[in-house]
Residue, then its C-alpha position, 0 to 999 in steps of 0.5 A: m897395181l896390173g896385179q890388184a886390176v887384175r884382182r879387181f875385175a876377179t871379184s866383181a866379174v863372179r860378183s856379177s855373175h847370177y847362176a843358181e847355187g845347189p847340188g846338181k845346179n852345176m851340171p850341164f845335164n838336168s838331174d831333177n827327173k830320175w827316171r829320163l836322167l837314167g835314160t840318159m846314161v844308159v843311153f850315153f855309157g851303152a853306146g860307148f860299151l856297144f860301140p867297139f862289138i859293132v866294130v869287131r862285127h862289121q869288120i868279121l862281115k866284111t871279109 
């Protein structure tokens, strides 16, 4: 009884969703403009790469 209600709700929730389908449409960022995507990726990964070096430099200059 409960299983049927859950199944009915799940199928109705899937049918009522109106999201675009296709490659790149389920990502949280826009991938249509390749240069903007490149800039976003450089900033995102570059910040994560540079952070330890900045912290070490700060600690060295602190003493």
